[in-house]
C-alpha positions, 0 to 999 in steps of 0.5 A: 500500500502507498500512503501519503501523509501531510503535516507542517511539523513532521511527524505531528500526530502521526508518529505512532501510525507511520511507525506502525505502517512502516513496519509492515512489508510492502508499504510505501510511506511518503511524508510531506512537511516543512523542512526538518532534520528529523527522520524515521526509518521507512519514511520518505520525507518530502519538503515544501517551500518556506512560507513567510508572513506579510507584515502589511496584512491584517494579522487575521489575513496574514494567517489566512495568507500563509495557509493559502500559500502552504496549500499552493506549495503542497500542490506543487510538491504533490504535482512533482510527486505524481509526475515521478509516478507516486500515486497513493492509496490514501492521503492523510493530513492535518487540515488546520494550516492549509496544506490539505486545501488542494490535494484533491486537485492532484489526486481526485480519485484518492480517498482523504482522511483529515485530522480535525483538531479543533473548531474555534468558538468566539464564546463558550470554550477557551475564548472568554473562559478566563476572566483574568485574561480577557482580550480586546473586544475584537477577539471574537471576530478574529476567532471566527476568521480563524475558522476559514480553513476549517470551513473550506476543509469541511466542504472539501472531499474526504473524511475526518478524524478527531481524538476526543468527543470534546473535540468532535463536539466543537465542530458544527453539527452538519460536519460531525457526520463525517468525522470519526472519533478515533481515540488515541492510545499510549505505549503501555509498556513504556508508560507503566508504573515503577514501584521501585523508583521511589527507593532511588534518588532522582537528580536534576542538575543540583535539584535532588529528590530523595526517596523521602520527599513528596514530589509534585509534578506539572507538565505543559508544552508552554508555561501559560494560562491556557494550561492553568500555570497561573493557578498552579503557581498560586497554589504552591505557597500553601502546598510548600508551607503545609508539606515541608517534605514537598518538592515541585518539578515543573516541566515546560518551555517559556514559549506561548503555545496557545493564547496571548504572550505578555508584552516585550520579552517577559514570560509567564513564568517570570511574571508569576515568579515576580507576582509571588515573590518570597512566598515561594522557596526557590530551593524546593521548585525546579523548572525543568524546561523541556525534557527528553521522553525517557526523562519525562517518563521517569519523572511521572513514574516518581510523582506523588501528585501530578497536576494537570490543568487546561482551559476547555481546549485540546487535551494534552497527550501527557494526561493519557501518559500520566494515567498509564503510569499510574500517577495520582492525578489532580486535574481541572474539572473542565470538559476535555478532562472530564472525558478522561478522569472519573472523580475520586477514582482515576483522579481528583477533579478540582475547580479550575480557578480555585487555587486553594482547592487545588492546593487542598486536593494536592495535599489530600493526595500526598497525605491520604495513602489509601486515596493515592493508591486507589487512584494509581490502581484505577488510573492504570487499569483504565489506561489498560482498558481504553488507552492501549496503543495496539487497540488504537493502531488497529482501529486506525488501520480499520478506518484507513481500510474502510476509506480505501475500500469505499466503506462508510467508517464508524463515527466512534472507534475506541472507548471513552476513558471516563466511561461517561456513557455518551458514546456516539 
């Protein structure tokens, strides 16, 4: 079989499926993306040209301009591939940044599977969710314009996939009938509990976590309000005061992945460090930056309390991984999280904006060994039931096979981790 994948950042959401397909004999996989040095065995990388912004344009039109240009660059790239004789059996790509806009013009008879990550809303989800960081009055207008590519893609040929029921529901009702909820999995062997790790000292530079220490962890790609970083930081004084044996490791970069950046070069991390001042003991908090995957897994396996917070937005992969590693999870009671965490069973749900309640919940997990053990057990058990990588890849293969053979796919593949009884 011949597979064509398209995503601006190789390998994007396709890491596991392309490795799986590359491991099958007689499969040919081409991946079109921006230039990257990263390679994966069995994958042929093809790059499209660099897209520059145009400063003279309105910011919203600039984003649209870049998406259209990406579509044109990918069009030319696919045209050359076809001239060289490459005709895929299926095209799989992320629809959000414009690359998929014109693929049907080069390969009109090839089935298309589009990754539908998020349909933006001017109210009711992430926008206006946090009253502390309300943007200007024209933000709803800009958000509506951001859906231009979403809307064009939804009207283009092809079928959609999205990983959660929450994300599926962000799309208009008229579009949902052609989007499958394909629930993603994690590697349950790599992401597995390790009871012995608590008997060993863990070290990050000069920051040492002894076996007797209580480790509180937090992970986000960027340290910013969208992932509740501000609530976490404001909960730390109480946690550190009431648990002298607690140490905090915060994983994430200084960049803004979602939402707005602060003026100038000030990062959200430094902003909240300045705001909290001497309420925090810097000797007991370590900002780890971005970690390699093995170190990330080792850290979560050692965690005594793992905090995950998010606006009503796309869920991080790290929550799935934390569940698989049996972390005692304290997570925000926002809709994407409630699809994964059952309160008092696979984690503790805490009100997003309540720093005191977050601190109390972390302290309870650190103090109550029975509760912590219960969460660890059921979290791992649930991961084995609904987050299996093997099941995910088999379901993915079924979806691909249905499209290649012109069968209408199921709208739901996989199980809902929180067993919310709201399957499609």
